[in-house]
Every structure is written in C-alpha cells, then in structure tokens.
C-alpha positions, 0 to 999 in steps of 0.5 A: 499500499505504502508503494502504491501510495508513493508511485502514485505521488511520484506520477502526481509531482512528474505532472507537475512539472511542465514540459518545456514548450516549442516556440510559437514563432520561428525567424526567418530572414527572406535573403538577398532578394534572387532567383536564390532566394524564392523558395522562401518565397514560396514557403512564406506565400502558401504558408507551409511552416504555418500547414507542416507544424500544424500537421503535427499539433504545433501552431507555429508562425513564420516571421519572415525578417527582412535582412539580406547579404552573407554577414548580415545573415551570420550576424542575426543567427549568432545573434540569437535574432533569427532560427535559420538562415539561409545564404551560399555555401561560404559565408556557411561554412565559416560558421560552421568552422566558427562554432563546432565547439558552441553553438554547432552551427549545421546546415539543413538542406540546399535550395537552390543550384545556380551559376552568377555571372560577371557581366560588363559594359566594357569591351577590353575585359574579355578575362579576370587577368583584364581587370586593371587598378581602378576597375570596381566589380559590384558583388554582395559580400567581399571576401565570404561570398560564393563569388569572391571565394570562387576568385580566390581559387581561381587566383590561387590555383593560377598564381598560388597561394600568395595570390589568392585575394589577388582580385579583392581590390576589385570588389565593392559591396553592392547588391544584385539591384542596385549593380543591375541598376547601375549596368544599365545605366551605363553607371561609372561607380562599377565595371563590371557586375556579378549578377545572378537571374534573373537580373543578369538575364536582365542586363543581358537584353543589353547588347551593350553588356557580355558576359566574361566568365561565370561561377559553373566555369571557375569551379567547373560544375555546379555547385549550390548556390543558396542553402538553409542552417541553423544551430544543433540546440534550436533543432534539439529543442525545437523537432516539430518546428525543425521538420516542420522547416524542412518539409515546407521547403522540401514542398516549395522545391517541388512545385517551384519544379512542377509548377514554373508559372505559380512560382514566376507569380509568386516571386514578381508578388516579392520582387516587382522589379519590372519583369515579366511572367514570361520573363521568370518561367523562362529564367525557370525553365533553363537548365542550368537553374536547379532547386533541390535540398541535396548540397552540390559542390559543398566540400570542393570549397571546404576543401579550398577555404580550409587550404587558404586558412579560411576555416580552421576545421575541415571536413571529412564529408558534407555530411559532417557539416548538415544534420543527419534528416538530409543524410539518404540524399545523393549530395556532394 
C-alpha cells in the first residue's frame, strides 16, 4: 500500500512539472533577393511552415525578417535574432567552422544551385586577367560571398597561394538590384557585376553588356548557391518546428519544379522589379537554374577554404556539416 501511494505521489509530481514547449514563432530572414531565395518566397506565400507544423500538432507562425547579405545573415543567427538563415556555402562554412565547439551550426538542406555571371559594358574586359587598377566589380559581400571565394580559388590555382586575394581590391559591396541598375544605366560606379538570375537575364537584354565568365566555369561544374542552416540547440529543442521548416522547403522545391507559372507569380509578388511573368518562367526553365535539397560542391568550397586558412576545421564529408535528416541524399 505504501509503495503504491509513493508511486502515485511520484506520478503526480512528474505531471506537475511542465514540459518545455516548442517555440510558437520561427524567425527566418528572406535574404538578399533573386532566384536563390525563391523557395523561401514560396514557403511564405503558401504558409507551408504553418501547415506542416499544424499537421504535427504545433501551432507555429513564421516571421519572415527583411535581412539580406551573407554578413548580416550570419550576424542574425549568431546573435539569436534569427532561427534559420539562407545563404551561400562559403558564409555557412565559416559559421560551421567557428561554432563546432559552441553553437554547432549545421546545414538543414540546400535550396538552389545556379551560376552567377560576371558581366560588363567594357569591351576590353574579356577575362579576369583584364581587370586593372581602378576597376570595380559589384559583389553582394567581399571575402565571404560565393563569387569572392570563386575568384580566390581561381587566383590560388593559377597564380599560387600568395596570390589568393589577387582580385580583392576590385570588389565593391552592392545589392543585385542596385548593381543591375548601375549596369543598365552605364554608371561609372562599377566596371563589372557578378549577376545572378533573373537580374542577369535583364542585363543580357542590353546589347552593350557581355558576359566574361561564370561561377560554374570557375568551379568546374554546378554548386549549391543558397542553403538553409540553423543551430544544433534549435533543432534539439524544437524538433517539430525544425521538421516543419524542412518539410516546407521540400514542398516549395517541388512546387517550383512542377508549376513554373505559379512559382513565377510568387516571385513577382515579392520582387516586382519590372520583370514579366514570361521572363521569370523562361529563367526557371533554364537547365542551369536548379532547385533541390541535395548539397552540390560543398566540399569543393570546404577544401579550399581550409587550405587558404579561412576555416580552422576541415570536414571529411558534406555530411559532417549537415544535419542527418538529409544524409540519404546524393550530396557532395
């Protein structure tokens, strides 16, 4: 009898201790703009995070923060003002390397794989070697952006380790939209622009502008352009919210692949920018514009960044830097 009474008291006390509830709002920056962030736009427009959370018994609201650029994204996640961020692999790998013994930031999944194109109005510029003192190349972020890392990789391979930052003096921080305006207007503020879809297609309609090279050529093939990441703490404490975000991303990718018109409409709602629906659908149909959750070329970045001293830790596989929910995919 006494043992039964003690068991009842113990059960009562356990029931009296409240279990930690998951968050009711998940904060995700919308990014720097362009096709790289289209999956986020679809997730927002269709309420996909809320839907999957509700199906799992969690009432969750997505708060879409207006923050863009690799540096601002990283700061948001590190400061705790964002729960997930979407950025390119170089910025992500920097965070992963710096937090392996603390926040343990890892990738959730890839979102897009597409090239970025180096464009110019200057006929004298046909290769990277043609840039000279005083030229300025628009990039979203020097040092840590995809194109900055690509130029470092190219310079290191061609000229040696001492010349890794050979092209750094040319780089000028500028958003894709502002750089496109500068290119189309013939502004002397920049000499060239690392442009991504659909801004690139708009620039190419101007016959005065030509393409010098692209990141696929510099890297030897397609690589992930944008990806989603978060902290190990968030994933451990909010398993339903984490699963809802990943499921929402998968749904968004599936919609973009299956219904280009619907995806184009959503993009234009978020970024009017003077583009037509036909223009956006055309870019979505290009084979170089890929949407998917499997990481591509992440180890190419990681190996270079470690050798160049940009990372203190070298992953042995792409799976070291991504959470296990996508380890069944054919990533690299």
